[in-house]
N, CA, C and O atoms as a Tinker XYZ file with bonds, in Angstrom:
   300  protein
     1  N    146.067000  114.045000  124.066000    73     2
     2  CA   144.279000  114.660000  124.200000    64     1     3
     3  C    144.249000  115.873000  123.236000    63     2     4     5
     4  O    143.976000  116.018000  122.044000    81     3
     5  N    144.404000  116.193000  123.633000    73     3     6
     6  CA   144.020000  118.788000  122.107000    64     5     7
     7  C    145.536000  117.914000  121.735000    63     6     8     9
     8  O    145.342000  116.781000  122.175000    81     7
     9  N    146.282000  117.946000  121.406000    73     7    10
    10  CA   147.429000  117.912000  120.954000    64     9    11
    11  C    146.611000  117.965000  119.881000    63    10    12    13
    12  O    146.157000  118.885000  119.201000    81    11
    13  N    146.501000  116.592000  119.868000    73    11    14
    14  CA   146.266000  115.513000  119.251000    64    13    15
    15  C    145.151000  116.101000  117.721000    63    14    16    17
    16  O    145.196000  116.197000  116.495000    81    15
    17  N    143.869000  116.460000  119.371000    73    15    18
    18  CA   142.960000  117.439000  117.671000    64    17    19
    19  C    143.206000  118.575000  117.233000    63    18    20    21
    20  O    142.536000  118.911000  116.257000    81    19
    21  N    144.249000  119.587000  117.781000    73    19    22
    22  CA   144.995000  120.531000  116.904000    64    21    23
    23  C    145.630000  119.597000  115.768000    63    22    24    25
    24  O    144.940000  119.759000  114.761000    81    23
    25  N    146.523000  118.810000  115.551000    73    23    26
    26  CA   147.394000  118.452000  115.288000    64    25    27
    27  C    146.037000  117.846000  113.700000    63    26    28    29
    28  O    146.393000  117.942000  112.525000    81    27
    29  N    145.007000  117.446000  113.991000    73    27    30
    30  CA   144.310000  116.803000  112.988000    64    29    31
    31  C    143.901000  117.592000  111.747000    63    30    32    33
    32  O    143.907000  117.607000  110.516000    81    31
    33  N    143.439000  118.427000  113.178000    73    31    34
    34  CA   142.615000  119.840000  112.794000    64    33    35
    35  C    142.643000  120.521000  111.524000    63    34    36    37
    36  O    141.870000  120.811000  110.611000    81    35
    37  N    144.423000  120.722000  111.995000    73    35    38
    38  CA   145.454000  121.454000  110.972000    64    37    39
    39  C    145.673000  120.164000  109.302000    63    38    40    41
    40  O    145.350000  120.496000  108.162000    81    39
    41  N    145.810000  119.850000  109.390000    73    39    42
    42  CA   145.996000  118.251000  108.358000    64    41    43
    43  C    144.487000  118.913000  107.707000    63    42    44    45
    44  O    144.673000  119.324000  106.562000    81    43
    45  N    143.325000  119.064000  108.099000    73    43    46
    46  CA   142.115000  118.415000  107.676000    64    45    47
    47  C    141.813000  119.199000  106.687000    63    46    48    49
    48  O    141.035000  119.047000  105.746000    81    47
    49  N    143.322000  121.073000  107.345000    73    47    50
    50  CA   142.612000  122.438000  106.760000    64    49    51
    51  C    143.494000  122.423000  105.791000    63    50    52    53
    52  O    143.506000  123.482000  105.163000    81    51
    53  N    144.311000  121.551000  105.391000    73    51    54
    54  CA   145.973000  121.514000  104.811000    64    53    55
    55  C    145.256000  121.363000  103.171000    63    54    56    57
    56  O    145.489000  122.030000  102.163000    81    55
    57  N    144.066000  119.911000  103.439000    73    55    58
    58  CA   143.816000  118.768000  102.809000    64    57    59
    59  C    142.318000  119.507000  102.616000    63    58    60    61
    60  O    141.442000  119.036000  101.890000    81    59
    61  N    142.219000  120.375000  103.160000    73    59    62
    62  CA   141.272000  121.841000  101.874000    64    61    63
    63  C    141.781000  122.087000  101.192000    63    62    64    65
    64  O    141.481000  121.479000  100.164000    81    63
    65  N    143.002000  123.155000  101.026000    73    63    66
    66  CA   143.726000  123.717000  100.863000    64    65    67
    67  C    143.735000  123.828000   99.134000    63    66    68    69
    68  O    143.392000  124.611000   98.248000    81    67
    69  N    144.350000  122.535000   99.297000    73    67    70
    70  CA   145.039000  121.242000   98.326000    64    69    71
    71  C    143.901000  120.725000   97.697000    63    70    72    73
    72  O    144.118000  120.214000   96.599000    81    71
    73  N    142.853000  120.721000   98.063000    73    71    74
    74  CA   141.478000  119.586000   96.910000    64    73    75
    75  C    141.112000  121.438000   97.056000    63    74    76    77
    76  O    139.900000  121.567000   97.229000    81    75
    77  N    141.696000  122.541000   97.032000    73    75    78
    78  CA   140.800000  123.307000   97.206000    64    77    79
    79  C    142.083000  124.041000   95.033000    63    78    80    81
    80  O    141.800000  124.144000   93.839000    81    79
    81  N    143.220000  124.259000   95.847000    73    79    82
    82  CA   143.840000  124.443000   94.258000    64    81    83
    83  C    144.212000  123.498000   93.565000    63    82    84    85
    84  O    144.927000  123.888000   92.641000    81    83
    85  N    143.996000  122.021000   93.594000    73    83    86
    86  CA   144.454000  120.974000   93.075000    64    85    87
    87  C    142.735000  121.240000   91.579000    63    86    88    89
    88  O    143.013000  121.014000   90.401000    81    87
    89  N    141.087000  121.731000   91.976000    73    87    90
    90  CA   140.034000  122.158000   91.415000    64    89    91
    91  C    140.415000  123.677000   90.903000    63    90    92    93
    92  O    139.444000  124.140000   90.304000    81    91
    93  N    141.192000  124.326000   90.934000    73    91    94
    94  CA   141.189000  125.397000   90.206000    64    93    95
    95  C    142.798000  125.501000   89.246000    63    94    96    97
    96  O    143.100000  126.174000   88.260000    81    95
    97  N    143.642000  124.419000   90.142000    73    95    98
    98  CA   144.758000  124.010000   88.851000    64    97    99
    99  C    144.140000  123.142000   87.486000    63    98   100   101
   100  O    144.781000  123.277000   86.443000    81    99
   101  N    142.982000  122.305000   87.464000    73    99   102
   102  CA   142.500000  121.453000   86.777000    64   101   103
   103  C    141.807000  122.408000   85.846000    63   102   104   105
   104  O    142.245000  122.352000   84.696000    81   103
   105  N    140.793000  123.308000   86.058000    73   103   106
   106  CA   139.970000  124.223000   86.041000    64   105   107
   107  C    140.805000  125.792000   84.749000    63   106   108   109
   108  O    140.425000  126.553000   83.859000    81   107
   109  N    142.144000  125.426000   85.563000    73   107   110
   110  CA   142.518000  127.187000   84.064000    64   109   111
   111  C    144.315000  126.306000   83.304000    63   110   112   113
   112  O    145.205000  126.749000   82.577000    81   111
   113  N    144.102000  125.037000   83.942000    73   111   114
   114  CA   145.103000  124.125000   82.941000    64   113   115
   115  C    144.813000  124.128000   81.157000    63   114   116   117
   116  O    145.220000  124.457000   80.043000    81   115
   117  N    143.292000  123.173000   82.332000    73   115   118
   118  CA   142.275000  123.479000   80.504000    64   117   119
   119  C    142.052000  124.222000   80.188000    63   118   120   121
   120  O    141.833000  124.308000   78.980000    81   119
   121  N    141.938000  125.294000   80.994000    73   119   122
   122  CA   141.204000  126.836000   79.533000    64   121   123
   123  C    143.062000  127.192000   79.356000    63   122   124   125
   124  O    143.533000  128.029000   78.586000    81   123
   125  N    143.418000  126.788000   79.782000    73   123   126
   126  CA   144.638000  127.621000   78.897000    64   125   127
   127  C    145.299000  126.213000   77.552000    63   126   128   129
   128  O    145.811000  126.319000   76.438000    81   127
   129  N    144.987000  125.216000   78.284000    73   127   130
   130  CA   145.808000  124.089000   77.207000    64   129   131
   131  C    144.379000  124.581000   75.873000    63   130   132   133
   132  O    144.484000  125.076000   74.751000    81   131
   133  N    143.661000  124.330000   76.346000    73   131   134
   134  CA   142.433000  124.957000   75.324000    64   133   135
   135  C    142.239000  125.970000   74.751000    63   134   136   137
   136  O    141.353000  126.184000   73.925000    81   135
   137  N    143.202000  126.832000   75.207000    73   135   138
   138  CA   142.630000  128.844000   74.340000    64   137   139
   139  C    144.473000  128.549000   73.325000    63   138   140   141
   140  O    144.676000  129.256000   72.337000    81   139
   141  N    145.817000  127.261000   73.858000    73   139   142
   142  CA   146.591000  127.910000   73.230000    64   141   143
   143  C    146.666000  126.258000   72.013000    63   142   144   145
   144  O    147.543000  125.950000   71.206000    81   143
   145  N    145.826000  125.788000   72.246000    73   143   146
   146  CA   145.555000  124.812000   70.372000    64   145   147
   147  C    144.529000  125.952000   69.968000    63   146   148   149
   148  O    145.294000  126.902000   69.806000    81   147
   149  N    143.179000  126.448000   69.693000    73   147   150
   150  CA   142.985000  127.257000   69.407000    64   149   151
   151  C    143.585000  128.495000   68.836000    63   150   152   153
   152  O    143.146000  128.921000   67.768000    81   151
   153  N    144.653000  129.174000   69.521000    73   151   154
   154  CA   145.371000  129.921000   68.805000    64   153   155
   155  C    146.363000  129.523000   67.733000    63   154   156   157
   156  O    146.724000  130.219000   66.783000    81   155
   157  N    146.673000  128.533000   67.976000    73   155   158
   158  CA   147.656000  127.759000   67.422000    64   157   159
   159  C    146.660000  127.434000   66.000000    63   158   160   161
   160  O    146.778000  127.741000   64.814000    81   159
   161  N    145.474000  126.533000   66.907000    73   159   162
   162  CA   144.797000  125.805000   64.861000    64   161   163
   163  C    144.528000  127.503000   64.760000    63   162   164   165
   164  O    145.630000  128.017000   64.570000    81   163
   165  N    143.754000  128.261000   64.803000    73   163   166
   166  CA   143.254000  129.643000   64.103000    64   165   167
   167  C    144.432000  130.289000   63.057000    63   166   168   169
   168  O    144.287000  130.664000   61.893000    81   167
   169  N    145.652000  130.278000   63.908000    73   167   170
   170  CA   146.558000  130.810000   63.046000    64   169   171
   171  C    147.435000  129.928000   61.902000    63   170   172   173
   172  O    148.003000  130.335000   60.888000    81   171
   173  N    147.362000  129.017000   62.271000    73   171   174
   174  CA   147.174000  127.824000   60.808000    64   173   175
   175  C    146.098000  127.963000   59.608000    63   174   176   177
   176  O    146.434000  127.858000   58.429000    81   175
   177  N    144.569000  128.248000   60.089000    73   175   178
   178  CA   143.848000  128.179000   58.845000    64   177   179
   179  C    143.581000  129.911000   59.061000    63   178   180   181
   180  O    144.177000  130.299000   58.056000    81   179
   181  N    143.418000  130.315000   59.274000    73   179   182
   182  CA   143.031000  132.011000   58.633000    64   181   183
   183  C    141.513000  131.949000   59.428000    63   182   184   185
   184  O    140.408000  132.189000   58.942000    81   183
   185  N    141.827000  131.580000   60.688000    73   183   186
   186  CA   139.977000  131.875000   61.861000    64   185   187
   187  C    139.653000  131.782000   62.789000    63   186   188   189
   188  O    139.440000  130.911000   63.633000    81   187
   189  N    139.536000  133.851000   62.513000    73   187   190
   190  CA   140.236000  134.147000   63.697000    64   189   191
   191  C    139.446000  133.787000   64.685000    63   190   192   193
   192  O    138.322000  133.513000   64.266000    81   191
   193  N    139.559000  133.680000   65.767000    73   191   194
   194  CA   137.575000  133.087000   66.604000    64   193   195
   195  C    137.653000  132.201000   67.049000    63   194   196   197
   196  O    137.859000  131.897000   68.224000    81   195
   197  N    137.405000  131.275000   65.634000    73   195   198
   198  CA   137.066000  130.591000   66.232000    64   197   199
   199  C    136.576000  129.217000   67.033000    63   198   200   201
   200  O    135.702000  128.658000   67.695000    81   199
   201  N    138.052000  129.143000   66.330000    73   199   202
   202  CA   139.305000  127.496000   66.931000    64   201   203
   203  C    139.210000  127.807000   68.576000    63   202   204   205
   204  O    139.099000  127.172000   69.625000    81   203
   205  N    139.352000  129.482000   68.030000    73   203   206
   206  CA   140.154000  129.581000   69.792000    64   205   207
   207  C    139.103000  129.237000   70.628000    63   206   208   209
   208  O    139.309000  128.849000   71.778000    81   207
   209  N    138.067000  129.338000   70.183000    73   207   210
   210  CA   136.943000  129.621000   71.600000    64   209   211
   211  C    135.939000  127.874000   71.806000    63   210   212   213
   212  O    135.411000  127.501000   72.854000    81   211
   213  N    135.943000  127.247000   70.711000    73   211   214
   214  CA   136.207000  126.659000   70.510000    64   213   215
   215  C    136.795000  124.804000   71.504000    63   214   216   217
   216  O    136.180000  123.814000   71.901000    81   215
   217  N    138.386000  125.289000   71.498000    73   215   218
   218  CA   138.927000  124.933000   72.477000    64   217   219
   219  C    139.198000  125.402000   73.884000    63   218   220   221
   220  O    139.823000  124.860000   74.795000    81   219
   221  N    138.479000  126.704000   73.810000    73   219   222
   222  CA   138.495000  127.175000   75.373000    64   221   223
   223  C    137.368000  125.980000   76.189000    63   222   224   225
   224  O    137.501000  125.216000   77.145000    81   223
   225  N    136.205000  126.315000   75.212000    73   223   226
   226  CA   135.268000  125.356000   75.603000    64   225   227
   227  C    135.335000  123.825000   75.995000    63   226   228   229
   228  O    134.633000  123.209000   76.798000    81   227
   229  N    136.577000  123.302000   75.048000    73   227   230
   230  CA   136.311000  121.965000   75.265000    64   229   231
   231  C    138.002000  121.718000   76.428000    63   230   232   233
   232  O    137.995000  120.992000   77.422000    81   231
   233  N    138.927000  122.304000   76.073000    73   231   234
   234  CA   139.454000  122.715000   77.211000    64   233   235
   235  C    138.538000  123.227000   79.271000    63   234   236   237
   236  O    138.713000  122.742000   80.389000    81   235
   237  N    137.895000  124.055000   78.889000    73   235   238
   238  CA   136.808000  124.081000   80.273000    64   237   239
   239  C    136.052000  122.507000   80.945000    63   238   240   241
   240  O    136.020000  122.140000   82.119000    81   239
   241  N    135.540000  121.859000   79.795000    73   239   242
   242  CA   134.853000  120.926000   79.872000    64   241   243
   243  C    135.903000  119.664000   80.109000    63   242   244   245
   244  O    135.560000  118.568000   80.553000    81   243
   245  N    137.183000  120.016000   79.744000    73   243   246
   246  CA   138.056000  118.686000   80.641000    64   245   247
   247  C    138.290000  119.131000   82.081000    63   246   248   249
   248  O    138.300000  118.363000   83.043000    81   247
   249  N    138.481000  120.469000   82.132000    73   247   250
   250  CA   139.230000  120.400000   83.089000    64   249   251
   251  C    137.696000  120.056000   84.123000    63   250   252   253
   252  O    137.869000  119.614000   85.259000    81   251
   253  N    136.627000  120.243000   83.735000    73   251   254
   254  CA   135.397000  119.896000   84.652000    64   253   255
   255  C    135.307000  118.899000   85.355000    63   254   256   257
   256  O    134.925000  118.888000   86.525000    81   255
   257  N    135.759000  117.676000   84.500000    73   255   258
   258  CA   135.943000  116.493000   83.895000    64   257   259
   259  C    136.058000  116.013000   85.270000    63   258   260   261
   260  O    135.223000  115.532000   86.036000    81   259
   261  N    138.084000  116.424000   85.461000    73   259   262
   262  CA   139.195000  116.121000   85.878000    64   261   263
   263  C    138.407000  116.577000   87.259000    63   262   264   265
   264  O    138.163000  115.886000   88.248000    81   263
   265  N    138.050000  118.124000   86.978000    73   263   266
   266  CA   137.375000  117.577000   89.350000    64   265   267
   267  C    135.812000  116.752000   89.209000    63   266   268   269
   268  O    134.813000  116.655000   89.922000    81   267
   269  N    136.029000  116.491000   88.529000    73   267   270
   270  CA   134.385000  115.630000   88.484000    64   269   271
   271  C    135.144000  113.938000   88.790000    63   270   272   273
   272  O    134.465000  113.011000   89.232000    81   271
   273  N    135.759000  113.882000   88.652000    73   271   274
   274  CA   136.945000  112.024000   88.853000    64   273   275
   275  C    137.664000  112.449000   89.850000    63   274   276   277
   276  O    138.350000  111.639000   90.474000    81   275
   277  N    137.647000  113.756000   90.181000    73   275   278
   278  CA   138.213000  114.022000   91.486000    64   277   279
   279  C    137.515000  113.993000   92.768000    63   278   280   281
   280  O    138.077000  113.308000   93.623000    81   279
   281  N    136.832000  114.353000   92.985000    73   279   282
   282  CA   136.097000  114.403000   93.092000    64   281   283
   283  C    135.002000  113.301000   94.084000    63   282   284   285
   284  O    134.678000  113.260000   95.271000    81   283
   285  N    134.608000  112.311000   92.577000    73   283   286
   286  CA   134.084000  111.200000   92.873000    64   285   287
   287  C    135.549000  110.060000   93.581000    63   286   288   289
   288  O    135.343000  108.854000   93.717000    81   287
   289  N    136.480000  110.483000   93.834000    73   287   290
   290  CA   137.562000  109.565000   93.819000    64   289   291
   291  C    137.945000  109.770000   95.093000    63   290   292   293
   292  O    138.913000  109.191000   95.586000    81   291
   293  N    136.762000  111.132000   96.110000    73   291   294
   294  CA   137.157000  111.297000   96.843000    64   293   295
   295  C    136.571000  110.273000   97.723000    63   294   296   297
   296  O    137.112000  109.738000   98.690000    81   295
   297  N    134.854000  109.983000   97.042000    73   295   298
   298  CA   134.145000  109.244000   98.016000    64   297   299
   299  C    134.455000  107.576000   98.729000    63   298   300
   300  O    133.695000  107.118000   99.582000    81   299
């Protein structure tokens, strides 16, 4: 009985760590992809930081949206 409670506790701890990892991954990958796309567009159009900043904001928005979908699917 006690062993089963410990096992469930460890599983829920690992699930929480996994969720935190997914949240960080979604936000960081979204930001990095947005920056990469912005840098590419800036190099083609010779517009220094404009597209990079827009890409960063769009990437962060996409990452936050993915986190929202992840959290809402848990409920």
